[in-house]
Every structure is written in structure tokens, then in C-alpha cells.
N, CA, C and O atoms as a Tripos MOL2 file, in Angstrom:
@<TRIPOS>MOLECULE
protein
  280   279    70     0     0
PROTEIN
NO_CHARGES

@<TRIPOS>ATOM
      1 N          -0.1120   -0.9370    4.4210 N.3       1 MET1
      2 CA         -1.1800   -1.3950    3.7100 C.3       1 MET1
      3 C          -1.4100   -0.9090    2.3130 C.2       1 MET1
      4 O          -1.3390    0.2740    1.9790 O.2       1 MET1
      5 N          -1.6460   -1.7570    1.6470 N.am      2 SER2
      6 CA         -1.8620   -1.5670    0.0760 C.3       2 SER2
      7 C          -3.3410   -1.0380   -0.2800 C.2       2 SER2
      8 O          -4.2560   -0.8100    0.5120 O.2       2 SER2
      9 N          -3.3340   -0.9140   -1.5700 N.am      3 ASN3
     10 CA         -4.5270   -0.2920   -2.0050 C.3       3 ASN3
     11 C          -5.6790   -1.6330   -2.1770 C.2       3 ASN3
     12 O          -6.5950   -1.5760   -2.9970 O.2       3 ASN3
     13 N          -5.5180   -2.4940   -1.5160 N.am      4 ARG4
     14 CA         -6.3470   -3.5610   -1.5890 C.3       4 ARG4
     15 C          -8.0270   -2.8370   -1.8040 C.2       4 ARG4
     16 O          -8.3930   -1.7670   -1.3180 O.2       4 ARG4
     17 N          -8.7340   -3.6300   -2.5360 N.am      5 CYS5
     18 CA        -10.0590   -3.7220   -3.0190 C.3       5 CYS5
     19 C         -10.6380   -4.3140   -2.1260 C.2       5 CYS5
     20 O         -10.0750   -5.3420   -1.7490 O.2       5 CYS5
     21 N         -12.0010   -3.9240   -1.4110 N.am      6 ILE6
     22 CA        -12.9610   -4.8040   -0.7710 C.3       6 ILE6
     23 C         -14.3300   -4.4620   -0.8960 C.2       6 ILE6
     24 O         -14.7080   -3.3090   -1.1050 O.2       6 ILE6
     25 N         -15.1760   -5.5610   -0.7580 N.am      7 ARG7
     26 CA        -16.6430   -5.3580   -1.1640 C.3       7 ARG7
     27 C         -17.2070   -4.8610    0.0460 C.2       7 ARG7
     28 O         -16.4780   -4.7540    1.0320 O.2       7 ARG7
     29 N         -18.5590   -4.5050    0.1080 N.am      8 LEU8
     30 CA        -19.3790   -3.9580    1.1520 C.3       8 LEU8
     31 C         -19.5540   -5.1740    2.2890 C.2       8 LEU8
     32 O         -19.2650   -4.7970    3.4250 O.2       8 LEU8
     33 N         -19.8720   -6.2200    2.2030 N.am      9 PRO9
     34 CA        -19.5690   -7.3120    3.5400 C.3       9 PRO9
     35 C         -18.5360   -6.7980    4.1060 C.2       9 PRO9
     36 O         -18.8070   -6.2560    5.1780 O.2       9 PRO9
     37 N         -17.2730   -6.7530    3.7490 N.am     10 LYS10
     38 CA        -16.0620   -6.7150    4.5680 C.3      10 LYS10
     39 C         -16.0810   -5.2490    5.1120 C.2      10 LYS10
     40 O         -15.7250   -4.9480    6.2510 O.2      10 LYS10
     41 N         -16.5580   -4.3310    4.1270 N.am     11 VAL11
     42 CA        -16.6740   -2.7320    4.8700 C.3      11 VAL11
     43 C         -17.4160   -2.6060    6.0610 C.2      11 VAL11
     44 O         -17.0950   -1.8560    6.9830 O.2      11 VAL11
     45 N         -18.5780   -3.4610    6.0420 N.am     12 LEU12
     46 CA        -19.6510   -3.7420    7.3450 C.3      12 LEU12
     47 C         -18.8950   -4.4460    8.5820 C.2      12 LEU12
     48 O         -19.1200   -4.1900    9.7650 O.2      12 LEU12
     49 N         -18.1300   -5.2080    8.1860 N.am     13 ASP13
     50 CA        -17.4900   -6.0970    9.4180 C.3      13 ASP13
     51 C         -16.4010   -5.1850    9.9510 C.2      13 ASP13
     52 O         -16.0310   -5.2730   11.1220 O.2      13 ASP13
     53 N         -15.8350   -4.2250    9.0160 N.am     14 ILE14
     54 CA        -14.7540   -3.3530    9.6070 C.3      14 ILE14
     55 C         -15.5060   -2.2930   10.5420 C.2      14 ILE14
     56 O         -15.2600   -2.0920   11.7310 O.2      14 ILE14
     57 N         -16.3890   -1.7130    9.8270 N.am     15 ILE15
     58 CA        -16.9170   -0.6050   10.6920 C.3      15 ILE15
     59 C         -18.0600   -1.1320   11.6410 C.2      15 ILE15
     60 O         -18.1040   -0.5280   12.7120 O.2      15 ILE15
     61 N         -18.8780   -2.0080   11.4940 N.am     16 GLY16
     62 CA        -19.9770   -2.5510   12.5830 C.3      16 GLY16
     63 C         -21.0960   -1.6620   12.1430 C.2      16 GLY16
     64 O         -21.9320   -1.3330   12.9840 O.2      16 GLY16
     65 N         -21.2020   -1.2090   10.8190 N.am     17 GLY17
     66 CA        -22.3990   -0.3800   10.6670 C.3      17 GLY17
     67 C         -23.5510   -1.2120    9.7500 C.2      17 GLY17
     68 O         -23.5190   -2.4410    9.8040 O.2      17 GLY17
     69 N         -24.6240   -0.5130    8.8630 N.am     18 SER18
     70 CA        -25.3620   -1.2350    8.3310 C.3      18 SER18
     71 C         -25.1380   -0.6590    6.7410 C.2      18 SER18
     72 O         -24.4440    0.3310    6.5140 O.2      18 SER18
     73 N         -25.7020   -1.2880    5.8820 N.am     19 ARG19
     74 CA        -25.5500   -1.0620    4.3710 C.3      19 ARG19
     75 C         -26.2460    0.7110    4.0460 C.2      19 ARG19
     76 O         -25.6810    1.5780    3.3800 O.2      19 ARG19
     77 N         -27.2480    0.8010    4.5710 N.am     20 SER20
     78 CA        -28.1730    2.1920    4.5660 C.3      20 SER20
     79 C         -27.3070    3.0640    5.1820 C.2      20 SER20
     80 O         -27.0520    4.1220    4.6060 O.2      20 SER20
     81 N         -26.7350    2.7800    6.4040 N.am     21 TRP21
     82 CA        -25.8150    4.2570    6.9000 C.3      21 TRP21
     83 C         -24.7510    4.2890    6.2400 C.2      21 TRP21
     84 O         -24.2530    5.3990    6.0500 O.2      21 TRP21
     85 N         -24.1290    3.1770    5.7300 N.am     22 VAL22
     86 CA        -22.9640    3.6170    4.6910 C.3      22 VAL22
     87 C         -23.1360    4.6190    3.6490 C.2      22 VAL22
     88 O         -22.5450    5.6910    3.5280 O.2      22 VAL22
     89 N         -24.0670    4.0850    2.8950 N.am     23 TYR23
     90 CA        -24.8090    5.1590    1.8030 C.3      23 TYR23
     91 C         -25.3810    6.4850    2.3310 C.2      23 TYR23
     92 O         -25.3210    7.4240    1.5370 O.2      23 TYR23
     93 N         -25.9080    6.7130    3.5030 N.am     24 GLN24
     94 CA        -26.3620    7.7170    3.9570 C.3      24 GLN24
     95 C         -25.1510    8.5370    4.1960 C.2      24 GLN24
     96 O         -25.1520    9.7120    3.8270 O.2      24 GLN24
     97 N         -24.0030    7.9630    4.8490 N.am     25 GLU25
     98 CA        -22.7520    8.9720    5.2660 C.3      25 GLU25
     99 C         -22.1130    9.2230    3.7330 C.2      25 GLU25
    100 O         -21.8230   10.3390    3.3020 O.2      25 GLU25
    101 N         -21.9610    8.0480    3.0450 N.am     26 ILE26
    102 CA        -21.4950    8.8560    1.4070 C.3      26 ILE26
    103 C         -22.2050    9.8780    0.8800 C.2      26 ILE26
    104 O         -21.6080   10.7980    0.3210 O.2      26 ILE26
    105 N         -23.6980    9.8620    0.9910 N.am     27 GLY27
    106 CA        -24.3890   11.0050    0.7340 C.3      27 GLY27
    107 C         -24.0750   12.2080    1.0780 C.2      27 GLY27
    108 O         -24.0980   13.1190    0.2500 O.2      27 GLY27
    109 N         -23.7310   12.4020    2.3600 N.am     28 GLN28
    110 CA        -23.5540   13.1360    3.1530 C.3      28 GLN28
    111 C         -21.6200   13.7550    3.4180 C.2      28 GLN28
    112 O         -21.0900   14.5040    4.2380 O.2      28 GLN28
    113 N         -21.1230   12.9710    2.2700 N.am     29 GLY29
    114 CA        -19.7260   13.3740    2.2060 C.3      29 GLY29
    115 C         -18.6840   13.0420    3.3030 C.2      29 GLY29
    116 O         -17.5600   13.5440    3.3090 O.2      29 GLY29
    117 N         -19.2150   12.0000    4.4030 N.am     30 ARG30
    118 CA        -18.3710   11.7050    5.6470 C.3      30 ARG30
    119 C         -17.8420   10.4850    5.5270 C.2      30 ARG30
    120 O         -17.1320   10.0410    6.4300 O.2      30 ARG30
    121 N         -18.1340    9.7020    4.2990 N.am     31 PHE31
    122 CA        -17.8850    8.4230    4.6440 C.3      31 PHE31
    123 C         -16.8470    8.1080    2.9840 C.2      31 PHE31
    124 O         -17.1660    8.7100    1.9590 O.2      31 PHE31
    125 N         -16.0520    7.4450    2.9960 N.am     32 PRO32
    126 CA        -15.2240    7.0370    1.5730 C.3      32 PRO32
    127 C         -16.1720    6.6500    0.4870 C.2      32 PRO32
    128 O         -17.0860    5.8350    0.6100 O.2      32 PRO32
    129 N         -15.8560    7.3290   -0.6060 N.am     33 LYS33
    130 CA        -16.7740    6.8070   -1.7320 C.3      33 LYS33
    131 C         -16.4090    5.6330   -2.3390 C.2      33 LYS33
    132 O         -15.2050    5.3890   -2.4170 O.2      33 LYS33
    133 N         -17.2780    4.7860   -2.8230 N.am     34 PRO34
    134 CA        -16.8230    3.6240   -3.3810 C.3      34 PRO34
    135 C         -16.3010    3.7230   -4.8790 C.2      34 PRO34
    136 O         -16.3970    4.7960   -5.4740 O.2      34 PRO34
    137 N         -15.7440    2.5960   -5.4910 N.am     35 ILE35
    138 CA        -15.1160    2.9520   -6.8890 C.3      35 ILE35
    139 C         -16.1330    1.9020   -7.3280 C.2      35 ILE35
    140 O         -16.4330    0.8860   -6.7000 O.2      35 ILE35
    141 N         -16.6390    2.3230   -8.5560 N.am     36 LEU36
    142 CA        -17.5290    1.8620   -9.3620 C.3      36 LEU36
    143 C         -16.7400    0.7100  -10.2160 C.2      36 LEU36
    144 O         -15.7350    1.1200  -10.7970 O.2      36 LEU36
    145 N         -17.0130   -0.4770  -10.3470 N.am     37 LEU37
    146 CA        -16.1240   -1.2990  -11.2620 C.3      37 LEU37
    147 C         -17.2550   -1.7710  -12.5320 C.2      37 LEU37
    148 O         -16.7310   -2.3780  -13.4650 O.2      37 LEU37
    149 N         -18.6120   -1.5530  -12.6130 N.am     38 GLY38
    150 CA        -19.5040   -1.9190  -13.4190 C.3      38 GLY38
    151 C         -20.7340   -1.4450  -13.1210 C.2      38 GLY38
    152 O         -20.7650   -0.5650  -12.2610 O.2      38 GLY38
    153 N         -21.6520   -1.7560  -13.5530 N.am     39 LYS39
    154 CA        -23.1090   -1.0860  -13.3110 C.3      39 LYS39
    155 C         -23.7550   -1.5060  -11.9040 C.2      39 LYS39
    156 O         -24.6150   -0.8130  -11.3620 O.2      39 LYS39
    157 N         -23.3480   -2.4990  -11.4540 N.am     40 ARG40
    158 CA        -23.8790   -2.9980  -10.1590 C.3      40 ARG40
    159 C         -22.5380   -3.6640   -9.3480 C.2      40 ARG40
    160 O         -22.6530   -4.6430   -8.6110 O.2      40 ARG40
    161 N         -21.2900   -2.9920   -9.5980 N.am     41 SER41
    162 CA        -20.3070   -3.5990   -8.8750 C.3      41 SER41
    163 C         -19.5260   -2.7480   -8.2000 C.2      41 SER41
    164 O         -18.8150   -2.0760   -8.9470 O.2      41 SER41
    165 N         -19.3880   -2.5130   -6.9430 N.am     42 VAL42
    166 CA        -18.5170   -1.4490   -6.5390 C.3      42 VAL42
    167 C         -17.7330   -1.9150   -5.1470 C.2      42 VAL42
    168 O         -18.2120   -2.7610   -4.3920 O.2      42 VAL42
    169 N         -16.3680   -1.1980   -4.8930 N.am     43 VAL43
    170 CA        -15.2090   -2.0310   -4.1030 C.3      43 VAL43
    171 C         -14.9240   -0.4430   -3.3750 C.2      43 VAL43
    172 O         -15.1350    0.6660   -3.8660 O.2      43 VAL43
    173 N         -14.4120   -0.7820   -2.1290 N.am     44 TRP44
    174 CA        -13.8050    0.4070   -1.4440 C.3      44 TRP44
    175 C         -12.1930    0.1840   -1.4650 C.2      44 TRP44
    176 O         -11.7510   -0.9010   -1.8440 O.2      44 TRP44
    177 N         -11.4170    1.1200   -1.0950 N.am     45 ILE45
    178 CA        -10.0130    0.9170   -0.8420 C.3      45 ILE45
    179 C          -9.8860    0.7680    0.6490 C.2      45 ILE45
    180 O         -10.0780    1.7230    1.4020 O.2      45 ILE45
    181 N          -9.5200   -0.5860    1.1270 N.am     46 GLU46
    182 CA         -9.2500   -0.9970    2.2610 C.3      46 GLU46
    183 C          -8.7580    0.0600    3.1300 C.2      46 GLU46
    184 O          -9.3850    0.2950    4.1630 O.2      46 GLU46
    185 N          -7.6210    0.7880    2.8160 N.am     47 LYS47
    186 CA         -7.0470    1.8770    3.6450 C.3      47 LYS47
    187 C          -7.6920    2.9210    3.9210 C.2      47 LYS47
    188 O          -7.4880    3.5140    4.9800 O.2      47 LYS47
    189 N          -8.6420    3.3660    2.9710 N.am     48 GLU48
    190 CA         -9.4150    4.7120    3.1700 C.3      48 GLU48
    191 C         -10.6320    3.9940    4.2910 C.2      48 GLU48
    192 O         -11.0610    4.7900    5.1260 O.2      48 GLU48
    193 N         -11.0530    2.9230    4.3340 N.am     49 ILE49
    194 CA        -11.8700    2.5030    5.1670 C.3      49 ILE49
    195 C         -11.1870    2.5850    6.7640 C.2      49 ILE49
    196 O         -11.8560    3.0300    7.6970 O.2      49 ILE49
    197 N          -9.9600    2.1610    6.9230 N.am     50 TYR50
    198 CA         -9.5260    2.1760    8.1090 C.3      50 TYR50
    199 C          -8.8810    3.3500    8.7680 C.2      50 TYR50
    200 O          -8.6240    3.4490    9.9680 O.2      50 TYR50
    201 N          -8.6010    4.4220    7.6200 N.am     51 ASP51
    202 CA         -8.3910    5.7690    8.0690 C.3      51 ASP51
    203 C          -9.4220    6.4610    8.4270 C.2      51 ASP51
    204 O          -9.3810    7.3460    9.2810 O.2      51 ASP51
    205 N         -10.6500    6.0360    7.6650 N.am     52 TYR52
    206 CA        -11.7290    6.6460    8.1120 C.3      52 TYR52
    207 C         -12.3390    6.1020    9.4090 C.2      52 TYR52
    208 O         -13.2830    6.7570    9.8480 O.2      52 TYR52
    209 N         -12.0030    5.1350   10.0220 N.am     53 LEU53
    210 CA        -12.3620    4.4160   11.2670 C.3      53 LEU53
    211 C         -11.4500    5.1110   12.1580 C.2      53 LEU53
    212 O         -11.9760    5.5740   13.1700 O.2      53 LEU53
    213 N         -10.0950    5.3030   11.9980 N.am     54 ASP54
    214 CA         -8.9310    5.8490   12.8880 C.3      54 ASP54
    215 C          -9.4490    7.2680   13.0920 C.2      54 ASP54
    216 O          -9.2050    7.7370   14.2040 O.2      54 ASP54
    217 N         -10.1420    8.0740   12.2050 N.am     55 GLN55
    218 CA        -10.4680    9.1780   12.3750 C.3      55 GLN55
    219 C         -11.7190    9.5780   13.4370 C.2      55 GLN55
    220 O         -11.7840   10.5310   14.2130 O.2      55 GLN55
    221 N         -12.5930    8.6000   13.2050 N.am     56 ARG56
    222 CA        -13.6000    8.2950   14.1600 C.3      56 ARG56
    223 C         -13.4260    8.2590   15.5110 C.2      56 ARG56
    224 O         -14.0390    8.8820   16.3770 O.2      56 ARG56
    225 N         -12.3600    7.3190   15.6340 N.am     57 ILE57
    226 CA        -12.1150    7.0910   16.9670 C.3      57 ILE57
    227 C         -11.2430    8.2070   17.7400 C.2      57 ILE57
    228 O         -11.4130    8.4940   18.9250 O.2      57 ILE57
    229 N         -10.3910    8.7260   16.9840 N.am     58 LYS58
    230 CA         -9.7680    9.9960   17.5000 C.3      58 LYS58
    231 C         -10.8420   11.0300   18.0050 C.2      58 LYS58
    232 O         -10.9080   11.4120   19.1730 O.2      58 LYS58
    233 N         -11.6150   11.4070   17.0630 N.am     59 ALA59
    234 CA        -12.7170   12.3460   17.3340 C.3      59 ALA59
    235 C         -13.4770   11.9880   18.4900 C.2      59 ALA59
    236 O         -13.9540   12.8010   19.2820 O.2      59 ALA59
    237 N         -13.5830   10.6470   18.5690 N.am     60 SER60
    238 CA        -14.4810   10.0730   19.7860 C.3      60 SER60
    239 C         -13.8430   10.5180   21.2720 C.2      60 SER60
    240 O         -14.3030   11.0220   22.2970 O.2      60 SER60
    241 N         -12.5560   10.0630   20.8300 N.am     61 ARG61
    242 CA        -11.5210   10.1820   22.2870 C.3      61 ARG61
    243 C         -11.5920   11.5740   22.5060 C.2      61 ARG61
    244 O         -11.8960   11.9340   23.6440 O.2      61 ARG61
    245 N         -11.3850   12.3830   21.6880 N.am     62 GLN62
    246 CA        -11.1470   13.8440   21.9490 C.3      62 GLN62
    247 C         -12.1800   14.3140   22.4900 C.2      62 GLN62
    248 O         -11.9810   15.1570   23.3650 O.2      62 GLN62
    249 N         -13.6600   13.9280   22.1570 N.am     63 SER63
    250 CA        -14.8790   14.6170   22.7210 C.3      63 SER63
    251 C         -15.1210   14.1540   24.2520 C.2      63 SER63
    252 O         -15.6830   14.7670   25.1590 O.2      63 SER63
    253 N         -14.5010   12.8390   24.2500 N.am     64 SER64
    254 CA        -14.5450   11.9940   25.6970 C.3      64 SER64
    255 C         -13.7800   13.0720   26.7230 C.2      64 SER64
    256 O         -14.2450   13.4100   27.8110 O.2      64 SER64
    257 N         -12.6880   13.4790   26.2390 N.am     65 GLN65
    258 CA        -11.4390   13.6210   27.1910 C.3      65 GLN65
    259 C         -11.8440   15.2120   27.3630 C.2      65 GLN65
    260 O         -11.2750   15.8200   28.2690 O.2      65 GLN65
    261 N         -12.7340   15.8710   26.5960 N.am     66 SER66
    262 CA        -13.2050   17.2930   26.9410 C.3      66 SER66
    263 C         -14.4640   17.2110   28.0140 C.2      66 SER66
    264 O         -14.7200   18.0790   28.8490 O.2      66 SER66
    265 N         -15.0950   16.1440   27.8380 N.am     67 ASN67
    266 CA        -16.4410   16.1990   28.5060 C.3      67 ASN67
    267 C         -15.6360   15.7790   30.0070 C.2      67 ASN67
    268 O         -16.1330   16.4190   30.9340 O.2      67 ASN67
    269 N         -14.7140   15.0210   30.3710 N.am     68 GLU68
    270 CA        -14.3090   14.7470   31.2810 C.3      68 GLU68
    271 C         -13.7030   16.0410   32.2640 C.2      68 GLU68
    272 O         -13.8570   16.1550   33.4800 O.2      68 GLU68
    273 N         -13.0910   16.8160   31.4920 N.am     69 VAL69
    274 CA        -12.4190   18.0500   31.8960 C.3      69 VAL69
    275 C         -13.7100   18.9870   32.5860 C.2      69 VAL69
    276 O         -13.4770   19.7330   33.5360 O.2      69 VAL69
    277 N         -15.0100   18.8640   32.0290 N.am     70 LYS70
    278 CA        -15.7630   19.8090   32.5770 C.3      70 LYS70
    279 C         -16.2940   19.2230   34.0210 C.2      70 LYS70
    280 O         -17.0200   19.9120   34.7380 O.2      70 LYS70
@<TRIPOS>BOND
     1     1     2 1
     2     2     3 1
     3     3     4 2
     4     3     5 am
     5     5     6 1
     6     6     7 1
     7     7     8 2
     8     7     9 am
     9     9    10 1
    10    10    11 1
    11    11    12 2
    12    11    13 am
    13    13    14 1
    14    14    15 1
    15    15    16 2
    16    15    17 am
    17    17    18 1
    18    18    19 1
    19    19    20 2
    20    19    21 am
    21    21    22 1
    22    22    23 1
    23    23    24 2
    24    23    25 am
    25    25    26 1
    26    26    27 1
    27    27    28 2
    28    27    29 am
    29    29    30 1
    30    30    31 1
    31    31    32 2
    32    31    33 am
    33    33    34 1
    34    34    35 1
    35    35    36 2
    36    35    37 am
    37    37    38 1
    38    38    39 1
    39    39    40 2
    40    39    41 am
    41    41    42 1
    42    42    43 1
    43    43    44 2
    44    43    45 am
    45    45    46 1
    46    46    47 1
    47    47    48 2
    48    47    49 am
    49    49    50 1
    50    50    51 1
    51    51    52 2
    52    51    53 am
    53    53    54 1
    54    54    55 1
    55    55    56 2
    56    55    57 am
    57    57    58 1
    58    58    59 1
    59    59    60 2
    60    59    61 am
    61    61    62 1
    62    62    63 1
    63    63    64 2
    64    63    65 am
    65    65    66 1
    66    66    67 1
    67    67    68 2
    68    67    69 am
    69    69    70 1
    70    70    71 1
    71    71    72 2
    72    71    73 am
    73    73    74 1
    74    74    75 1
    75    75    76 2
    76    75    77 am
    77    77    78 1
    78    78    79 1
    79    79    80 2
    80    79    81 am
    81    81    82 1
    82    82    83 1
    83    83    84 2
    84    83    85 am
    85    85    86 1
    86    86    87 1
    87    87    88 2
    88    87    89 am
    89    89    90 1
    90    90    91 1
    91    91    92 2
    92    91    93 am
    93    93    94 1
    94    94    95 1
    95    95    96 2
    96    95    97 am
    97    97    98 1
    98    98    99 1
    99    99   100 2
   100    99   101 am
   101   101   102 1
   102   102   103 1
   103   103   104 2
   104   103   105 am
   105   105   106 1
   106   106   107 1
   107   107   108 2
   108   107   109 am
   109   109   110 1
   110   110   111 1
   111   111   112 2
   112   111   113 am
   113   113   114 1
   114   114   115 1
   115   115   116 2
   116   115   117 am
   117   117   118 1
   118   118   119 1
   119   119   120 2
   120   119   121 am
   121   121   122 1
   122   122   123 1
   123   123   124 2
   124   123   125 am
   125   125   126 1
   126   126   127 1
   127   127   128 2
   128   127   129 am
   129   129   130 1
   130   130   131 1
   131   131   132 2
   132   131   133 am
   133   133   134 1
   134   134   135 1
   135   135   136 2
   136   135   137 am
   137   137   138 1
   138   138   139 1
   139   139   140 2
   140   139   141 am
   141   141   142 1
   142   142   143 1
   143   143   144 2
   144   143   145 am
   145   145   146 1
   146   146   147 1
   147   147   148 2
   148   147   149 am
   149   149   150 1
   150   150   151 1
   151   151   152 2
   152   151   153 am
   153   153   154 1
   154   154   155 1
   155   155   156 2
   156   155   157 am
   157   157   158 1
   158   158   159 1
   159   159   160 2
   160   159   161 am
   161   161   162 1
   162   162   163 1
   163   163   164 2
   164   163   165 am
   165   165   166 1
   166   166   167 1
   167   167   168 2
   168   167   169 am
   169   169   170 1
   170   170   171 1
   171   171   172 2
   172   171   173 am
   173   173   174 1
   174   174   175 1
   175   175   176 2
   176   175   177 am
   177   177   178 1
   178   178   179 1
   179   179   180 2
   180   179   181 am
   181   181   182 1
   182   182   183 1
   183   183   184 2
   184   183   185 am
   185   185   186 1
   186   186   187 1
   187   187   188 2
   188   187   189 am
   189   189   190 1
   190   190   191 1
   191   191   192 2
   192   191   193 am
   193   193   194 1
   194   194   195 1
   195   195   196 2
   196   195   197 am
   197   197   198 1
   198   198   199 1
   199   199   200 2
   200   199   201 am
   201   201   202 1
   202   202   203 1
   203   203   204 2
   204   203   205 am
   205   205   206 1
   206   206   207 1
   207   207   208 2
   208   207   209 am
   209   209   210 1
   210   210   211 1
   211   211   212 2
   212   211   213 am
   213   213   214 1
   214   214   215 1
   215   215   216 2
   216   215   217 am
   217   217   218 1
   218   218   219 1
   219   219   220 2
   220   219   221 am
   221   221   222 1
   222   222   223 1
   223   223   224 2
   224   223   225 am
   225   225   226 1
   226   226   227 1
   227   227   228 2
   228   227   229 am
   229   229   230 1
   230   230   231 1
   231   231   232 2
   232   231   233 am
   233   233   234 1
   234   234   235 1
   235   235   236 2
   236   235   237 am
   237   237   238 1
   238   238   239 1
   239   239   240 2
   240   239   241 am
   241   241   242 1
   242   242   243 1
   243   243   244 2
   244   243   245 am
   245   245   246 1
   246   246   247 1
   247   247   248 2
   248   247   249 am
   249   249   250 1
   250   250   251 1
   251   251   252 2
   252   251   253 am
   253   253   254 1
   254   254   255 1
   255   255   256 2
   256   255   257 am
   257   257   258 1
   258   258   259 1
   259   259   260 2
   260   259   261 am
   261   261   262 1
   262   262   263 1
   263   263   264 2
   264   263   265 am
   265   265   266 1
   266   266   267 1
   267   267   268 2
   268   267   269 am
   269   269   270 1
   270   270   271 1
   271   271   272 2
   272   271   273 am
   273   273   274 1
   274   274   275 1
   275   275   276 2
   276   275   277 am
   277   277   278 1
   278   278   279 1
   279   279   280 2
@<TRIPOS>SUBSTRUCTURE
     1 MET1         2 RESIDUE 1 A MET
     2 SER2         6 RESIDUE 1 A SER
     3 ASN3        10 RESIDUE 1 A ASN
     4 ARG4        14 RESIDUE 1 A ARG
     5 CYS5        18 RESIDUE 1 A CYS
     6 ILE6        22 RESIDUE 1 A ILE
     7 ARG7        26 RESIDUE 1 A ARG
     8 LEU8        30 RESIDUE 1 A LEU
     9 PRO9        34 RESIDUE 1 A PRO
    10 LYS10       38 RESIDUE 1 A LYS
    11 VAL11       42 RESIDUE 1 A VAL
    12 LEU12       46 RESIDUE 1 A LEU
    13 ASP13       50 RESIDUE 1 A ASP
    14 ILE14       54 RESIDUE 1 A ILE
    15 ILE15       58 RESIDUE 1 A ILE
    16 GLY16       62 RESIDUE 1 A GLY
    17 GLY17       66 RESIDUE 1 A GLY
    18 SER18       70 RESIDUE 1 A SER
    19 ARG19       74 RESIDUE 1 A ARG
    20 SER20       78 RESIDUE 1 A SER
    21 TRP21       82 RESIDUE 1 A TRP
    22 VAL22       86 RESIDUE 1 A VAL
    23 TYR23       90 RESIDUE 1 A TYR
    24 GLN24       94 RESIDUE 1 A GLN
    25 GLU25       98 RESIDUE 1 A GLU
    26 ILE26      102 RESIDUE 1 A ILE
    27 GLY27      106 RESIDUE 1 A GLY
    28 GLN28      110 RESIDUE 1 A GLN
    29 GLY29      114 RESIDUE 1 A GLY
    30 ARG30      118 RESIDUE 1 A ARG
    31 PHE31      122 RESIDUE 1 A PHE
    32 PRO32      126 RESIDUE 1 A PRO
    33 LYS33      130 RESIDUE 1 A LYS
    34 PRO34      134 RESIDUE 1 A PRO
    35 ILE35      138 RESIDUE 1 A ILE
    36 LEU36      142 RESIDUE 1 A LEU
    37 LEU37      146 RESIDUE 1 A LEU
    38 GLY38      150 RESIDUE 1 A GLY
    39 LYS39      154 RESIDUE 1 A LYS
    40 ARG40      158 RESIDUE 1 A ARG
    41 SER41      162 RESIDUE 1 A SER
    42 VAL42      166 RESIDUE 1 A VAL
    43 VAL43      170 RESIDUE 1 A VAL
    44 TRP44      174 RESIDUE 1 A TRP
    45 ILE45      178 RESIDUE 1 A ILE
    46 GLU46      182 RESIDUE 1 A GLU
    47 LYS47      186 RESIDUE 1 A LYS
    48 GLU48      190 RESIDUE 1 A GLU
    49 ILE49      194 RESIDUE 1 A ILE
    50 TYR50      198 RESIDUE 1 A TYR
    51 ASP51      202 RESIDUE 1 A ASP
    52 TYR52      206 RESIDUE 1 A TYR
    53 LEU53      210 RESIDUE 1 A LEU
    54 ASP54      214 RESIDUE 1 A ASP
    55 GLN55      218 RESIDUE 1 A GLN
    56 ARG56      222 RESIDUE 1 A ARG
    57 ILE57      226 RESIDUE 1 A ILE
    58 LYS58      230 RESIDUE 1 A LYS
    59 ALA59      234 RESIDUE 1 A ALA
    60 SER60      238 RESIDUE 1 A SER
    61 ARG61      242 RESIDUE 1 A ARG
    62 GLN62      246 RESIDUE 1 A GLN
    63 SER63      250 RESIDUE 1 A SER
    64 SER64      254 RESIDUE 1 A SER
    65 GLN65      258 RESIDUE 1 A GLN
    66 SER66      262 RESIDUE 1 A SER
    67 ASN67      266 RESIDUE 1 A ASN
    68 GLU68      270 RESIDUE 1 A GLU
    69 VAL69      274 RESIDUE 1 A VAL
    70 LYS70      278 RESIDUE 1 A LYS
């Protein structure tokens, strides 16, 4: 996967979240930061979004497995 830049609507399609949730997660350091192209124009690196999603999936699967063991 390349360093293709995507805008917020595509990010939201990928993660299934809301605009406010994305910016809240960015503020808390848990979501990839956007790249500022201009005063009102930002993009994200597509690979970073998919990497973030993969990490969340792995974390979710690990917590599910540990709950099943109990």
C-alpha cells in the first residue's frame, strides 16, 4: 500500500466513526494525525488508517480471547 492521501469522508468510511470521534481520538493521541495542506485542508495517510484499524482489531480479539478463558 502506498502513501496515498485521503480526506475525512474516506477515513470515516474506513473506520465507521464520526468526525467528532476522530478529532477526539486525535486529541488523546490514539488516532493518526492528519497532514495539514492548507488553512482548511487536511488529509490522512491511508496506510496509517488501515494500520490503526488493524491494531484495534487485534486488541479487540485479544480481549475477547482473554474473556473466554475466564
